[in-house]
BAMARFI-68279 format. One record per residue (C-alpha): x, y, z; residue in one letter. Coordinates in steps of 0.5 Angstrom, whole numbers. Example, Ala and Ser with C-alpha at 12.3 -4.5 7.8 and 13.67 -1.06 7.14 Angstrom:
<pts>
+-------+-------+-------+------+
!    c1 !    c2 !    c3 ! type !
+-------+-------+-------+------+
!    25 !    -9 !    16 !    a !
!    27 !    -2 !    14 !    s !
+-------+-------+-------+------+
</pts>
This chain:
<pts>
+-------+-------+-------+------+
!    c1 !    c2 !    c3 ! type !
+-------+-------+-------+------+
!   -70 !    17 !   -39 !    m !
!   -64 !    22 !   -38 !    k !
!   -66 !    28 !   -33 !    q !
!   -72 !    31 !   -31 !    l !
!   -72 !    38 !   -33 !    n !
!   -76 !    40 !   -37 !    t !
!   -73 !    43 !   -44 !    p !
!   -73 !    51 !   -45 !    s !
!   -79 !    53 !   -49 !    p !
!   -78 !    51 !   -56 !    h !
!   -76 !    56 !   -61 !    p !
!   -81 !    57 !   -67 !    p !
!   -81 !    53 !   -73 !    l !
!   -78 !    57 !   -79 !    p !
!   -84 !    61 !   -82 !    n !
!   -83 !    56 !   -88 !    m !
!   -92 !    55 !   -89 !    k !
!   -91 !    60 !   -96 !    e !
!   -86 !    56 !   -99 !    n !
!   -89 !    49 !   -99 !    l !
!   -95 !    51 !  -104 !    r !
!   -88 !    50 !  -109 !    d !
!   -88 !    43 !  -111 !    k !
!   -80 !    44 !  -113 !    h !
!   -78 !    47 !  -106 !    m !
!   -82 !    41 !  -102 !    q !
!   -75 !    38 !  -102 !    k !
!   -71 !    44 !  -100 !    d !
!   -75 !    46 !   -95 !    t !
!   -75 !    39 !   -92 !    t !
!   -68 !    39 !   -92 !    l !
!   -68 !    45 !   -88 !    e !
!   -73 !    43 !   -83 !    l !
!   -69 !    37 !   -82 !    l !
!   -63 !    41 !   -80 !    q !
!   -66 !    46 !   -76 !    f !
!   -69 !    40 !   -72 !    s !
!   -61 !    38 !   -71 !    e !
!   -60 !    44 !   -68 !    q !
!   -64 !    44 !   -63 !    q !
!   -62 !    36 !   -62 !    w !
!   -55 !    38 !   -61 !    n !
!   -57 !    43 !   -56 !    r !
!   -61 !    40 !   -52 !    f !
!   -58 !    33 !   -52 !    a !
!   -52 !    34 !   -49 !    p !
!   -55 !    39 !   -42 !    e !
!   -59 !    32 !   -42 !    g !
!   -66 !    35 !   -44 !    h !
!   -68 !    29 !   -48 !    i !
!   -73 !    24 !   -45 !    l !
!   -72 !    18 !   -50 !    h !
!   -65 !    18 !   -54 !    s !
!   -65 !    16 !   -61 !    s !
!   -61 !    16 !   -66 !    d !
!   -62 !    22 !   -69 !    f !
!   -57 !    21 !   -76 !    p !
!   -61 !    14 !   -76 !    g !
!   -67 !    18 !   -75 !    m !
!   -66 !    23 !   -81 !    k !
!   -64 !    20 !   -86 !    d !
!   -71 !    16 !   -85 !    d !
!   -75 !    23 !   -84 !    l !
!   -71 !    24 !   -91 !    l !
!   -74 !    19 !   -95 !    a !
!   -81 !    18 !   -93 !    h !
!   -82 !    26 !   -93 !    f !
!   -78 !    29 !   -98 !    q !
!   -83 !    31 !  -103 !    d !
!   -88 !    32 !   -96 !    e !
!   -87 !    37 !   -92 !    s !
!   -93 !    40 !   -91 !    l !
!   -95 !    33 !   -87 !    n !
!   -87 !    33 !   -84 !    l !
!   -89 !    40 !   -81 !    v !
!   -96 !    38 !   -78 !    k !
!   -93 !    31 !   -75 !    i !
!   -88 !    35 !   -71 !    l !
!   -93 !    40 !   -69 !    s !
!   -97 !    34 !   -66 !    d !
!   -91 !    32 !   -63 !    c !
!   -89 !    38 !   -59 !    l !
!   -97 !    40 !   -57 !    r !
!   -97 !    33 !   -54 !    e !
!   -90 !    34 !   -51 !    e !
!   -93 !    40 !   -47 !    k !
!  -100 !    36 !   -45 !    r !
!   -96 !    30 !   -43 !    i !
!   -91 !    36 !   -39 !    l !
!   -97 !    40 !   -36 !    a !
!  -101 !    34 !   -33 !    s !
!   -96 !    30 !   -30 !    a !
!   -97 !    29 !   -23 !    s !
!   -92 !    30 !   -17 !    p !
!   -91 !    22 !   -16 !    q !
!   -90 !    22 !   -24 !    q !
!   -85 !    27 !   -22 !    t !
!   -82 !    23 !   -17 !    m !
!   -80 !    17 !   -21 !    l !
!   -78 !    22 !   -26 !    l !
!   -73 !    23 !   -21 !    e !
!   -71 !    17 !   -18 !    i !
!   -69 !    15 !   -25 !    v !
!   -64 !    20 !   -26 !    n !
!   -61 !    19 !   -19 !    v !
!   -61 !    11 !   -21 !    l !
!   -57 !    13 !   -27 !    e !
!   -53 !    18 !   -23 !    q !
!   -51 !    13 !   -18 !    a !
!   -50 !     7 !   -22 !    e !
!   -44 !    11 !   -25 !    q !
!   -42 !    13 !   -17 !    t !
!   -41 !     6 !   -16 !    v !
!   -38 !     3 !   -22 !    a !
!   -33 !     9 !   -20 !    a !
!   -32 !     8 !   -13 !    l !
!   -32 !    -1 !   -14 !    t !
!   -28 !     0 !   -20 !    e !
!   -23 !     5 !   -19 !    v !
!   -22 !     9 !   -13 !    q !
!   -23 !     2 !    -8 !    l !
!   -17 !    -1 !   -13 !    p !
!   -13 !     4 !   -12 !    e !
!   -13 !     5 !    -5 !    w !
!   -11 !    -2 !    -4 !    k !
!    -6 !    -1 !    -8 !    s !
!    -3 !     5 !    -4 !    r !
!    -5 !     1 !     2 !    h !
!    -1 !    -5 !    -1 !    q !
!     5 !     0 !    -2 !    l !
!     5 !     3 !     5 !    s !
!     6 !    -4 !     8 !    c !
!    12 !    -5 !     6 !    i !
!    14 !     3 !     7 !    g !
!    12 !     8 !     2 !    s !
!    10 !    14 !     6 !    p !
!     3 !    15 !     2 !    v !
!    -4 !    16 !     4 !    d !
!    -8 !    11 !     7 !    t !
!   -14 !    14 !     9 !    s !
!   -21 !    10 !     9 !    l !
!   -25 !    17 !    11 !    d !
!   -26 !    20 !     4 !    h !
!   -28 !    13 !     2 !    l !
!   -33 !    12 !     8 !    q !
!   -36 !    18 !     7 !    e !
!   -38 !    16 !     0 !    r !
!   -39 !     9 !     0 !    f !
!   -44 !    11 !     6 !    t !
!   -48 !    17 !     2 !    a !
!   -49 !    13 !    -4 !    v !
!   -51 !     6 !     0 !    a !
!   -56 !    12 !     4 !    e !
!   -59 !    15 !    -2 !    l !
!   -60 !     7 !    -5 !    l !
!   -64 !     5 !     0 !    l !
!   -68 !    11 !     0 !    e !
!   -70 !     9 !    -7 !    v !
!   -70 !     2 !    -6 !    r !
!   -76 !     4 !     0 !    k !
!   -79 !     9 !    -4 !    q !
!   -80 !     4 !   -10 !    l !
!   -82 !    -1 !    -6 !    h !
!   -88 !     3 !    -4 !    n !
!   -90 !     5 !   -11 !    h !
!   -89 !    -1 !   -13 !    n !
!   -95 !    -4 !    -9 !    k !
!   -99 !     2 !   -10 !    k !
!   -98 !     0 !   -18 !    y !
!   -99 !    -6 !   -18 !    q !
!  -102 !   -10 !   -24 !    g !
!  -102 !    -3 !   -28 !    s !
!   -97 !    -3 !   -34 !    d !
!   -93 !     3 !   -29 !    a !
!   -91 !    -3 !   -25 !    s !
!   -87 !    -8 !   -29 !    g !
!   -83 !    -1 !   -30 !    l !
!   -82 !     0 !   -23 !    l !
!   -81 !    -8 !   -22 !    g !
!   -74 !    -7 !   -26 !    a !
!   -72 !     0 !   -23 !    h !
!   -73 !    -3 !   -16 !    e !
!   -69 !   -10 !   -18 !    q !
!   -63 !    -4 !   -21 !    l !
!   -63 !    -1 !   -14 !    t !
!   -62 !    -8 !   -10 !    q !
!   -56 !    -9 !   -16 !    s !
!   -53 !    -3 !   -14 !    l !
!   -54 !    -4 !    -7 !    l !
!   -52 !   -10 !    -7 !    t !
!   -45 !   -10 !   -10 !    s !
!   -44 !    -3 !    -6 !    l !
!   -44 !    -7 !     0 !    l !
!   -40 !   -13 !    -3 !    a !
!   -34 !    -9 !    -4 !    n !
!   -34 !    -5 !     3 !    a !
!   -31 !    -9 !     7 !    l !
!   -24 !    -8 !     7 !    v !
!   -18 !   -11 !    11 !    v !
!   -15 !    -4 !    14 !    e !
!    -9 !    -7 !    18 !    k !
!    -6 !   -14 !    18 !    q !
!     2 !   -17 !    18 !    l !
!     4 !   -20 !    13 !    l !
!     9 !   -25 !    17 !    i !
!     6 !   -30 !    21 !    v !
!    10 !   -34 !    27 !    k !
!     6 !   -40 !    29 !    t !
!     5 !   -41 !    36 !    g !
!     5 !   -33 !    36 !    v !
!    -2 !   -29 !    37 !    n !
!    -3 !   -24 !    31 !    f !
!    -7 !   -19 !    29 !    s !
!   -12 !   -15 !    23 !    a !
!   -17 !   -10 !    23 !    t !
!   -23 !   -10 !    18 !    v !
!   -27 !    -5 !    17 !    r !
!   -33 !    -4 !    14 !    f !
!   -34 !     3 !    10 !    l !
!   -42 !     3 !    10 !    v !
!   -43 !     6 !    17 !    n !
!   -50 !     7 !    18 !    l !
!   -54 !     6 !    25 !    p !
!   -57 !     0 !    21 !    e !
!   -52 !    -4 !    20 !    f !
!   -49 !    -4 !    26 !    k !
!   -48 !   -10 !    30 !    d !
!   -51 !   -14 !    24 !    r !
!   -44 !   -16 !    22 !    l !
!   -41 !   -22 !    24 !    k !
!   -35 !   -23 !    22 !    v !
!   -31 !   -30 !    21 !    k !
!   -23 !   -30 !    19 !    a !
!   -22 !   -36 !    15 !    v !
!   -14 !   -38 !    14 !    f !
!   -13 !   -41 !     7 !    d !
!   -20 !   -41 !     5 !    k !
!   -22 !   -43 !    -3 !    d !
!   -14 !   -44 !    -4 !    v !
!   -13 !   -51 !     0 !    e !
!   -13 !   -55 !    -6 !    e !
!    -7 !   -50 !   -10 !    i !
!    -3 !   -51 !    -3 !    l !
!    -4 !   -58 !    -4 !    k !
!    -3 !   -61 !   -10 !    i !
!     4 !   -55 !   -10 !    n !
!     7 !   -58 !    -5 !    g !
!     6 !   -53 !     0 !    m !
!     4 !   -53 !     8 !    r !
!    -3 !   -52 !     9 !    q !
!    -6 !   -48 !    17 !    f !
!   -12 !   -47 !    20 !    r !
!   -14 !   -42 !    26 !    f !
!   -13 !   -46 !    33 !    l !
!   -20 !   -44 !    35 !    s !
!   -26 !   -41 !    30 !    e !
!   -24 !   -32 !    29 !    v !
!   -31 !   -29 !    29 !    s !
!   -33 !   -22 !    31 !    k !
!   -38 !   -17 !    30 !    v !
!   -37 !   -10 !    27 !    l !
!   -39 !    -4 !    32 !    d !
!   -37 !     2 !    32 !    v !
!   -31 !     5 !    34 !    d !
!   -33 !    12 !    38 !    e !
!   -26 !    15 !    37 !    t !
!   -26 !    15 !    30 !    a !
!   -32 !    14 !    28 !    g !
!   -32 !     8 !    24 !    a !
!   -36 !     1 !    23 !    l !
!   -29 !    -4 !    25 !    r !
!   -27 !   -11 !    28 !    a !
!   -20 !   -11 !    30 !    e !
!   -18 !   -19 !    31 !    f !
!   -13 !   -18 !    36 !    a !
!   -11 !   -26 !    38 !    d !
!   -11 !   -30 !    32 !    m !
!    -6 !   -36 !    32 !    e !
!    -5 !   -41 !    27 !    i !
!    -3 !   -49 !    28 !    e !
!     0 !   -53 !    21 !    e !
!    -5 !   -58 !    19 !    i !
!     0 !   -65 !    20 !    k !
!    -3 !   -68 !    13 !    k !
!     1 !   -71 !     7 !    s !
!     3 !   -66 !     2 !    r !
!     5 !   -66 !    -6 !    g !
!    12 !   -66 !    -8 !    k !
!    14 !   -57 !    -7 !    r !
!    15 !   -54 !   -15 !    k !
!    20 !   -50 !   -16 !    g !
!    25 !   -52 !   -11 !    g !
!    20 !   -46 !    -6 !    v !
!    22 !   -47 !     1 !    v !
!    18 !   -44 !     7 !    v !
!    19 !   -37 !     6 !    t !
!    17 !   -37 !    -1 !    e !
!    10 !   -39 !     1 !    e !
!     4 !   -35 !     1 !    l !
!    -2 !   -36 !     4 !    h !
!    -8 !   -31 !     5 !    i !
!   -13 !   -29 !    11 !    v !
!   -20 !   -28 !     9 !    k !
!   -26 !   -25 !    13 !    f !
!   -33 !   -27 !    11 !    v !
!   -40 !   -25 !    13 !    t !
!   -47 !   -24 !    11 !    e !
!   -51 !   -18 !    11 !    l !
!   -59 !   -19 !    12 !    q !
!   -63 !   -12 !    12 !    f !
!   -70 !   -11 !    11 !    d !
!   -71 !   -16 !     6 !    g !
!   -63 !   -15 !     2 !    l !
!   -58 !   -21 !     3 !    w !
!   -52 !   -19 !     1 !    c !
!   -45 !   -25 !     2 !    n !
!   -39 !   -21 !     3 !    i !
!   -31 !   -23 !     3 !    e !
!   -25 !   -20 !     2 !    i !
!   -18 !   -22 !     3 !    s !
!   -11 !   -20 !     5 !    s !
!    -5 !   -18 !     2 !    l !
!    -1 !   -25 !     2 !    p !
!     2 !   -27 !     8 !    v !
!     8 !   -32 !     9 !    v !
!     8 !   -36 !    16 !    v !
!    15 !   -37 !    19 !    v !
!    16 !   -42 !    25 !    s !
!    23 !   -39 !    28 !    s !
!    25 !   -32 !    28 !    t !
!    31 !   -34 !    24 !    n !
!    27 !   -34 !    17 !    q !
!    25 !   -28 !    19 !    i !
!    30 !   -24 !    14 !    p !
!    28 !   -29 !     9 !    a !
!    20 !   -29 !     9 !    a !
!    22 !   -21 !     9 !    w !
!    25 !   -21 !     2 !    a !
!    20 !   -25 !     0 !    s !
!    14 !   -20 !     3 !    v !
!    18 !   -15 !    -1 !    l !
!    18 !   -18 !    -8 !    w !
!    10 !   -20 !    -8 !    c !
!     9 !   -14 !    -7 !    s !
!    12 !   -11 !   -12 !    v !
!    11 !   -17 !   -17 !    l !
!     3 !   -18 !   -15 !    s !
!    -1 !   -12 !   -14 !    s !
!    -8 !   -14 !   -18 !    i !
!   -13 !   -20 !   -14 !    e !
!   -14 !   -25 !   -15 !    p !
!    -7 !   -26 !   -12 !    r !
!    -1 !   -31 !   -15 !    n !
!     0 !   -35 !    -9 !    l !
!     4 !   -40 !   -13 !    l !
!    10 !   -33 !   -15 !    l !
!    16 !   -37 !   -12 !    f !
!    15 !   -43 !   -17 !    v !
!    18 !   -39 !   -22 !    k !
!    20 !   -32 !   -19 !    p !
!    20 !   -26 !   -25 !    p !
!    26 !   -22 !   -25 !    p !
!    25 !   -15 !   -22 !    i !
!    27 !    -8 !   -25 !    a !
!    32 !    -5 !   -21 !    w !
!    29 !     2 !   -21 !    q !
!    23 !    -2 !   -17 !    q !
!    27 !    -5 !   -12 !    l !
!    31 !     1 !   -11 !    a !
!    25 !     5 !    -9 !    q !
!    22 !     0 !    -5 !    v !
!    29 !    -1 !     0 !    l !
!    29 !     6 !     0 !    s !
!    22 !     5 !     3 !    w !
!    25 !     1 !     8 !    q !
!    30 !     5 !    10 !    f !
!    25 !    12 !    11 !    l !
!    20 !     7 !    15 !    s !
!    25 !     5 !    20 !    v !
!    30 !    11 !    20 !    g !
!    25 !    17 !    17 !    q !
!    32 !    18 !    12 !    r !
!    31 !    13 !     5 !    g !
!    36 !    12 !     1 !    l !
!    41 !    17 !    -4 !    d !
!    44 !    16 !   -11 !    e !
!    51 !    13 !    -8 !    n !
!    48 !     8 !    -3 !    q !
!    44 !     5 !    -8 !    l !
!    50 !     5 !   -12 !    s !
!    53 !     2 !    -8 !    l !
!    47 !    -4 !    -7 !    l !
!    46 !    -4 !   -14 !    r !
!    54 !    -7 !   -14 !    d !
!    52 !   -12 !   -10 !    r !
!    45 !   -14 !   -12 !    i !
!    45 !   -13 !   -20 !    v !
!    48 !   -18 !   -25 !    d !
!    45 !   -17 !   -31 !    d !
!    46 !   -13 !   -36 !    p !
!    40 !   -11 !   -37 !    e !
!    39 !    -8 !   -31 !    g !
!    34 !   -13 !   -28 !    l !
!    35 !   -17 !   -20 !    v !
!    34 !   -24 !   -20 !    h !
!    30 !   -27 !   -14 !    w !
!    36 !   -31 !   -12 !    e !
!    41 !   -26 !   -12 !    q !
!    37 !   -22 !    -8 !    f !
!    35 !   -27 !    -4 !    k !
!    43 !   -28 !    -2 !    n !
!    44 !   -21 !     0 !    e !
!    37 !   -20 !     5 !    s !
!    40 !   -22 !    11 !    t !
!    45 !   -17 !    10 !    w !
!    40 !   -12 !     9 !    i !
!    36 !   -13 !    14 !    w !
!    40 !   -13 !    19 !    g !
!    43 !    -7 !    18 !    i !
!    35 !    -5 !    18 !    l !
!    34 !    -8 !    24 !    d !
!    40 !    -5 !    27 !    l !
!    38 !     2 !    26 !    i !
!    31 !     1 !    28 !    k !
!    34 !    -1 !    34 !    t !
!    40 !     3 !    36 !    h !
!    41 !     8 !    31 !    l !
!    35 !    11 !    28 !    a !
!    37 !    18 !    30 !    g !
!    43 !    18 !    28 !    l !
!    41 !    15 !    21 !    w !
!    35 !    21 !    21 !    r !
!    39 !    26 !    22 !    d !
!    45 !    24 !    17 !    g !
!    51 !    22 !    22 !    r !
!    52 !    15 !    18 !    i !
!    54 !    15 !    12 !    m !
!    51 !     8 !    11 !    g !
!    52 !     4 !     5 !    f !
!    60 !     6 !     3 !    v !
!    65 !     1 !     0 !    s !
!    72 !     2 !     3 !    r !
!    75 !     4 !    -3 !    g !
!    70 !    10 !    -4 !    r !
!    72 !    12 !     4 !    t !
!    79 !    12 !     2 !    n !
!    78 !    17 !    -3 !    e !
!    73 !    21 !     1 !    l !
!    78 !    22 !     7 !    l !
!    85 !    21 !     3 !    r !
!    85 !    29 !     2 !    e !
!    82 !    31 !     9 !    k !
!    85 !    33 !    16 !    p !
!    88 !    28 !    21 !    s !
!    82 !    26 !    25 !    g !
!    77 !    27 !    19 !    t !
!    72 !    20 !    20 !    f !
!    66 !    16 !    17 !    l !
!    61 !    11 !    20 !    l !
!    58 !     6 !    14 !    r !
!    55 !    -1 !    16 !    f !
!    60 !    -7 !    15 !    s !
!    60 !   -10 !     8 !    e !
!    62 !   -17 !    11 !    s !
!    58 !   -18 !    18 !    n !
!    52 !   -21 !    16 !    k !
!    47 !   -20 !    22 !    k !
!    48 !   -13 !    21 !    g !
!    54 !    -7 !    24 !    a !
!    56 !    -1 !    24 !    v !
!    64 !     1 !    24 !    t !
!    67 !     8 !    23 !    f !
!    74 !    10 !    19 !    s !
!    78 !    15 !    20 !    w !
!    84 !    18 !    17 !    v !
!    92 !    19 !    20 !    e !
!    98 !    24 !    16 !    h !
!   104 !    21 !    18 !    a !
!   111 !    21 !    14 !    n !
!   108 !    26 !     9 !    a !
!   102 !    19 !     7 !    e !
!    95 !    18 !     9 !    a !
!    93 !    12 !    12 !    q !
!    86 !    10 !    13 !    m !
!    84 !     6 !    20 !    h !
!    77 !     2 !    21 !    a !
!    75 !    -1 !    27 !    v !
!    72 !    -8 !    28 !    a !
!    65 !    -7 !    26 !    p !
!    60 !    -5 !    32 !    y !
!    54 !   -10 !    34 !    t !
!    47 !   -10 !    36 !    k !
!    50 !   -14 !    43 !    d !
!    56 !    -8 !    42 !    d !
!    50 !    -3 !    42 !    l !
!    46 !    -5 !    47 !    s !
!    51 !    -4 !    53 !    k !
!    53 !     4 !    50 !    m !
!    51 !     7 !    45 !    s !
!    55 !     9 !    39 !    m !
!    55 !    16 !    41 !    q !
!    58 !    14 !    47 !    d !
!    62 !     9 !    43 !    f !
!    65 !    15 !    39 !    l !
!    67 !    20 !    45 !    n !
!    70 !    15 !    50 !    l !
!    74 !    12 !    44 !    y !
!    81 !    12 !    45 !    s !
!    88 !    10 !    42 !    l !
!    93 !     8 !    46 !    k !
!   100 !    10 !    43 !    e !
!   108 !     8 !    46 !    e !
!   109 !    11 !    53 !    g !
!   102 !     9 !    55 !    n !
!    98 !    16 !    52 !    t !
!    92 !    15 !    50 !    t !
!    88 !    19 !    46 !    r !
!    82 !    21 !    42 !    n !
!    83 !    20 !    34 !    p !
!    76 !    23 !    32 !    l !
!    75 !    30 !    31 !    l !
!    71 !    31 !    25 !    y !
!    65 !    28 !    22 !    l !
!    66 !    28 !    14 !    y !
!    66 !    33 !    12 !    p !
!    68 !    38 !    17 !    d !
!    64 !    37 !    23 !    i !
!    67 !    37 !    30 !    p !
!    66 !    31 !    33 !    r !
!    62 !    35 !    39 !    a !
!    57 !    38 !    35 !    a !
!    55 !    32 !    31 !    a !
!    55 !    28 !    37 !    f !
!    55 !    32 !    44 !    g !
!    60 !    33 !    48 !    p !
!    65 !    28 !    51 !    d !
!    62 !    24 !    57 !    c !
!    65 !    23 !    63 !    s !
!    66 !    14 !    64 !    t !
!    64 !    16 !    71 !    e !
!    57 !    14 !    68 !    k !
!    59 !     7 !    67 !    f !
!    61 !     5 !    73 !    v !
!    56 !     0 !    76 !    p !
!    57 !    -1 !    83 !    k !
!    61 !    -7 !    87 !    n !
!    56 !   -12 !    87 !    k !
!    56 !   -20 !    90 !    d !
!    63 !   -19 !    93 !    g !
!    65 !   -17 !    86 !    y !
!    68 !   -11 !    84 !    i !
!    65 !    -7 !    79 !    g !
!    68 !    -6 !    72 !    r !
!    67 !    -1 !    65 !    t !
!    67 !    -2 !    59 !    l !
!    72 !     3 !    56 !    v !
!    73 !     3 !    48 !    p !
!    81 !     2 !    46 !    t !
!    85 !     0 !    41 !    s !
!    92 !     0 !    40 !    l !
!    96 !     4 !    36 !    f !
!   101 !     2 !    32 !    l !
!   106 !     6 !    29 !    t !
!   105 !     7 !    21 !    p !
!   111 !     4 !    16 !    p !
!   115 !     8 !    13 !    s !
!   114 !     5 !     6 !    s !
!   108 !     7 !     3 !    p !
!   101 !     3 !     5 !    q !
!    93 !     5 !     3 !    l !
!    90 !     3 !     9 !    h !
!    90 !    -1 !    15 !    m !
!    83 !    -4 !    16 !    e !
!    81 !    -8 !    22 !    v !
!    75 !   -10 !    19 !    d !
!    77 !   -17 !    17 !    p !
!    72 !   -20 !    13 !    d !
!    69 !   -25 !    17 !    t !
!    71 !   -33 !    16 !    s !
!    64 !   -34 !    21 !    a !
!    58 !   -31 !    16 !    e !
!    55 !   -38 !    15 !    d !
!    55 !   -39 !    23 !    h !
!    53 !   -32 !    23 !    q !
!    47 !   -34 !    17 !    r !
!    45 !   -40 !    23 !    a !
!    44 !   -36 !    29 !    e !
!    39 !   -32 !    32 !    e !
!    38 !   -26 !    28 !    l !
!    34 !   -23 !    33 !    f !
!    35 !   -22 !    42 !    d !
!    31 !   -26 !    46 !    h !
!    24 !   -21 !    47 !    r !
!    22 !   -23 !    40 !    l !
!    21 !   -30 !    42 !    d !
!    16 !   -27 !    47 !    v !
!     9 !   -28 !    44 !    p !
!     6 !   -22 !    42 !    g !
!    12 !   -18 !    42 !    s !
!    14 !   -13 !    36 !    p !
!    19 !   -14 !    31 !    v !
!    19 !    -7 !    27 !    w !
!    14 !    -1 !    29 !    s !
!    17 !     4 !    25 !    p !
!    16 !    11 !    28 !    p !
!    12 !    16 !    25 !    a !
!    16 !    21 !    21 !    a !
!    14 !    28 !    25 !    p !
!    15 !    33 !    19 !    w !
!    10 !    29 !    17 !    t !
!     2 !    28 !    17 !    e !
!     2 !    21 !    14 !    i !
!     3 !    15 !    19 !    t !
!     7 !    10 !    16 !    f !
!     6 !     3 !    18 !    y !
!     9 !    -2 !    16 !    d !
!     6 !    -9 !    18 !    p !
!    10 !   -14 !    15 !    c !
!    16 !   -13 !    20 !    l !
!    12 !   -14 !    27 !    h !
!     8 !   -19 !    31 !    f !
+-------+-------+-------+------+
</pts>
């Protein structure tokens, strides 16, 4: 049954009775009658006015075979059918009309539930996963919640009506039909509720010994369900055997973690926030690791499970988090970050492939370039342009087809992570405003500055310092030649003592005769330094007071200017390829505050020019 609306009055049958007396015209008349019927079918079927759907072309062939020479009988049968239809419609009771309306509602609800659970919710999950790696996409759940709630409320009412009618007509022929519709309603409601629990916020990197959090939300926000759903978090539920066979670590929560869903009054959502979760490793013998997977390449999940019992309805509900990487030390975070990015690009279909890094497939550079740009956008509100991505491509891509292989990206991940952390911690404003050119090679720097006036400078990231550092290069014209200079890179330790703006404004060269000058005049291409970084500041504000019998000292950035040689020299590079890179890799990548339980590793600011809030959970505890 398609619709409840009664069809508009049937047009009269063609006036053909006078033709039916002639046996020779029986066949033509039958064809004319069937053609007329087909026209009416084609008119009403698309509008949903056909109460009982059939295959008309097949029915037409059957009628033609039986009534080819019996047109009069066919007209009589059709006329009787039309009279019976009118009688049924005229005698339909309000209860029958309501049942027909319920059937119509169920058919529409079936399509809506399928669209919500099979299309719209998976699309939101995909956007949510991209937002976790910096993509500026809209991850609001308000629209989905409205639709889930409205459909659930409707199905609950239909279920109630069908239950009441089923009791009323129990034992009659209608009872079986009502029971079938009640089962369909139950099935649709169960499917909707089973998909209504989502992980709204989560971490993608978890550190042992440190509390972490997650937020789940139930999209069917009805008063009847308030305080009825107790959600339990389980680490690595249903995947323990997979991890054990492949020699990976297994973890569990230190204590049972459960929360009751309650209404968030500020947002009007049915939520539960798990704020104090902590895991420990299960010390058991495990098999041999497969594929050379290291601990920062192990993928784990957190499942949130609950069950709903309401008015005879029982529904088991569970949802899995995005894959999680577990670290035990902060110096593992850059490698874990790389794993999170790789997994987010390649593992977007449920169930997640937790063995992705046993044999990690490559990624097209275009995909990785987009994700890297999102990362810089999320920490500094400015993505990477084509020139910056070109330098990264030269370092990362070693495949003629433009594919990035996991080992190559993993080798460069510490350097990229260090720069991201440097921007987030100390350079966010300068990066956002375009004052830092960023990823530009020394050779390209020379090309850009060579024809510029003396004192033109630019800021770029060090290519050699794996912890993340920024340097500036400038040009001096002497002896009719362009001489390039670059200072030793500024690290996080340096920038924690003085801002980059102050380093630039206070920087000085000591020349012969002990005279000093600031050689930095114009930020590339031609912006006066004061306009780019503010006016010169006085060194007095950096002089600390005498304390504990010691004379206060100041930090003044100064370089000894070397007289340019008479012979041609392309540049004088003060930014060395350090030989201590291996030592730097082993050091902690973050300062002491990151070892404090609950302190953030990365919490990117929201861009003031957009209403979308960037949520990048993979980079903070």
